[in-house]
C-alpha positions in Angstrom: 9.9 22.6 -12.1 8.5 21.8 -15.5 5.7 19.4 -16.2 8.0 16.8 -17.9 10.4 17.0 -15.0 7.6 16.3 -12.5 6.3 13.5 -14.7 9.7 11.9 -14.8 10.2 12.1 -11.0 6.7 10.6 -10.5 7.5 7.7 -12.9 10.8 7.0 -11.2 9.1 6.9 -7.7 5.9 5.0 -8.5 6.6 3.2 -11.8 7.5 -0.1 -10.2 4.4 0.0 -7.9 2.1 0.7 -10.9 3.6 -2.2 -12.8 3.1 -4.5 -9.8 -0.6 -3.3 -9.6 -1.1 -4.0 -13.3 0.3 -7.5 -13.1 -1.7 -8.3 -10.0 -4.8 -6.9 -11.6 -4.3 -9.1 -14.6 -3.7 -12.2 -12.6 -6.7 -11.6 -10.3 -8.9 -10.9 -13.3 -7.8 -14.1 -15.0 -8.4 -16.2 -11.9 -11.8 -14.7 -11.2 -12.8 -15.2 -14.9 -11.6 -18.8 -14.9 -13.5 -19.5 -11.7 -16.7 -17.9 -13.1 -16.4 -19.9 -16.4 -15.8 -23.2 -14.4 -18.9 -22.5 -12.2 -21.0 -21.6 -15.3 -20.0 -24.8 -17.1 -20.6 -26.9 -13.9 -24.1 -25.5 -13.4 -25.0 -25.9 -17.1 -23.9 -29.6 -16.9 -25.8 -30.1 -13.7 -29.0 -28.7 -15.2 -29.0 -31.2 -18.1 
């Protein structure tokens, strides 16, 4: 079995799972970033 054949088989089997992980990672990162930004702005306003 050649390397390109192995790569193609792996992509067929786990490609959808990897895409799901990428999308979830992006969404979770966005939500956490938005929460941190909101908390930061809240505490800056509370200090003044």
